[in-house]
N, C-alpha and C positions, 0 to 999 in steps of 0.2 A: 408600474411593474418593476421588480428589482432587476438591476443590471447584472450582467455576467460577472463583472469585477466585484460587485458587492456580494454576489453569491459566494465567490471564493473567499472573500473576507470573513464571511460567516462560517466557512467550512473548516476543515482541519488545518492546524497551524503548519504542518509539514506536508508538502505535496511531492509527488514523484516527478521531478523535473527531468526531461529527456534532452540533454544538450545536443545530441546528434540530430534531433529534429530541427532545433533552432538553427544549428549551423548549416545543415543540408538545405533546408527550405529557404534560408536567408539568401541563397543564390539568386532568387527571384528579385530581390531588392536591387542588386547590381545589374541584373538583366534589364529591368525597367529603365534604370538610369542610362545604361549603355545604349539601349534602343532609341531612347529619346535624343541622345546626342547624334546618333546615326541619322535619324529622321531630319534633324535640323540642318544637316549638310548633304542630304540626299537629293537625287534628281526626282522627277515627278512620280516615278514608280520605283519601288524597291522590293527585291526578292530576298526574303530572309529564310534560311533553313533552320527552323526551330528544332527539328529532329531530322536525323539522316533520312533523306528520301521524302521529306514532307515539307516542301517549300511553301512559303506563305507570301503572296504578292500583296504589298501594301501601297496604296496610292498616297503620296506625300504632299503636304501643303503646310503653310504656316498654321500654327495651332492645330496640328493634326489630331483628330479624335483618337482615342485609345483603340488600337486594332481589335476588331471583334473576335478574331481567332485566338487572341491571347487572353481575353477576359476570363474564360473558365479556368485556364491553366493557372493564372495568377491568383484568382479567387481561392482555388484549392490550396495553393501554397501559403497564402496569407491566413487562411483558416487554420492550417497546421501551426503556423507561427503564433497565432492568437491563443491556441490551447496552452502553449508553454509560457507565454507572456502572462496569462491568467494565473497559472500555477505560481509564478514568481511575483505576482501582484505588482507588475510594472505599469503604473497608471499612464505614464506618458506614451509608451509604445501602444498600449491598449487604445487610447484615444486616436492615435494616428492610423492604426489599422482599421478602426471603424470608419474613418473618413475615406480611406483608400477603397474599402469594400463598397461604400456608397458611390464613389466615383466610378467604379467598375460596373455599376448598375445604370449609370447615366451614359447613354449612347453619344451624347454631345460633349462629354467631358474631355478636355484636351489632354493629350499625352504629356505635355509639359507640366501640368498640374500634378498628375500622378507621379511623375519623376521627382518633382520637388518633395512630395510627401514621402517617397521612397528614401530619399536622402535624409529627410528628417527622421524617419523610422530607424534607419541605421544608427544615427547618432544617439537617438533616445535609448535604443537597446544597449549600446555600449555604456552610456551614462548610468542606466539602471543597474547593469551588472556590476558596476563599481560598488554598489551598496548591497550586494547579495553575497552570502557565503553558501557554497554548494558542497555537498558531500557525495563521494562516488563509492559505489559498491559493485562487485562483479563476482563471477564464478559461483561457487557454492553459497557464498554470503548473499548474493543477489537472489538465488533460489530460495534461501531461508526467508529473506525479507518478503518475497512475493507469494510464499506458500499459503494456500487457503485451507487445506486439510492436513495440517502439520501432524496431527495425531491419528489420521486415518478416517475413513468413511464411517466406521462403526461408532467411534467416539462422537463425531459430528452429528450423527443421526440420533444416538441415545442420550447425548448430553448437549443439546443445542445451546443452552444458556452459557456454556463454557467456551463456545466457538470464538467469540470476540477476544477473550483473554488469551486463548491459545495462539491466535493469530498475532495479537499484539506482543506476546512474549517472544515469538519468533522475530518480529521486527526489532524489538529492543535488543535481542541477542545479536542480530545481524549488525546493529549499530554500536556494538560493544558496550551496551548499557546493561551489564549483568544484574545489578541490584534491581533495576526496573523490571527486567524479565522475571526475576524471582517473585516480585510482588504480584505480577499478573498470574504466575503459576500458583501462588497462594490461593487466589480466587478460583482457579480451576480445581484445586484440591477441595475447596469448600463444597463445590458441586458434587464431587465424588464421595466425600465423607458423608454428606447428607443422604445420598442414595444408599451407601453401605449401612449407615445407621438404621435407616428405615427397614432394610431387608433383614436386619438382625432381630427386630421386634423386641427390643429390650427397653423397659420403661426408663432406664438411666440414660438412654440415648434418644433425645428428642430431635427428630429430623426437622421440626419446624424452627429450631434454633440452629446455631452453628455447633455441631457436635465437636468436642475437643479431641485432638489427637490422643491425649492421654486416656480419655474414657474409652475410646474405640480400641486402642492398643491394649488397655487393661482387660477389656472384654475378650479380645482375641487370645491374650495370654492365659486367661482363666479357662477358656474352652480347650485350648491346646494341652493343658495339664490334665484334663479329664480323659478317660477312655472314650473312644468314639461313641459307644452305646450310651454314655451318660451325658453327652454334649447336648446343648439346646437343640430342639427339633429342627429349627431352621438351619443351624450349622451342620448337624448330623446328616441332613438330607443332601447337602452340597459341601461335604467336608473338604474335598479337594479344592473347590473354588474358594471357600473362605480361608483355608489354610494358605493358599497362594496369595490371596488378597492381603493377609496379615504379613506375609513375607515381603510383598511389594511395598506395603506401607512402611515397614521397617527400613527398606532400602531408600525410600524417599526421606525418612527421618535422618538416616545416616548422611545422605547427600546434602540435606539441609543443615546438618550438624545440630540443630535444635528446632523442634516443631513449633516453638513460640518465637515469633520474629521480634528482634530488638532493633531499635533504630541505629545502634552503633555497628551493626553487622553489615559489611559490604561484600558483594560477590563480584569477582572478576569474571570475564567471559567464560573461562574454563570451568570454574566452579558452577556458574549459572548453567552451563551446558550439561554438567553432571545432574543438576537438579531437574533440568528439562527431560533428560532421558529417563530418569526415575519416575517422574510424574507421568510421562507418556506411557511407560510400562504399566503403572498402576491404573490409569484411566482406560487403557486398552483392555486390561484384564477385566475391569468392572463392566465394560461395554459388552463383554461376551455373554453376560447374564442379566445385567441390571440396566435400568434407564431412569431418568429423573421424572 
């Protein structure tokens, strides 16, 4: 069976690490060590108030077993620490937590052993973090990074194959990777362009291939030059829709500066944000009538 740590190695390179969990839950490490020291110097019984108004009476003795009342509390906290350790791929802390969880399932395991493992865990986490670089996001940027339906329900429903790239574009933009965001938005546009090409029923626009911007824009320009009565049947039947689609496509082109991507073009977050808003408007408009 594949281990939890190996599973994360096979997963995404970047994980959403939550330092507040690691910091808050790591209090249990110091609690274990402190309680063991108290037990070593305590009389035969010891009353500990783990929470206000909830005293726990612990019989003390050499090699005192881990107090039963503490086991579920500590297991829960260690489980939370384990989740963040896995995200950071910290092998040493992972192994120590596994041993600690096993000891908490052993009714005869001495408290001193668990305390020793807790001290080891603290040191291993500190050492492991010395070799990790973490990035912080907050506020609107955090919302952008976490958004699942960045272009709305209709786009997600009608163009499901674009959902991953829409989400990834948001994450890239949140991390100030504007050019990467634009490349994901390119793939979103391909989905929309294929649907638009199919709806126009023009032999020059093959939806089984990647219809080019220029072909579709040329088709739109040709139709707009004609009187409505002389436009293609598909266009004439939904003139407002296709005319607005053409306008939105032009807006994307202007935001993009050039519908053909070149490797020398880079996008800062502001420019990438303009592209995203234009692509969002285009896809949202298409979703009002089309689907893939």
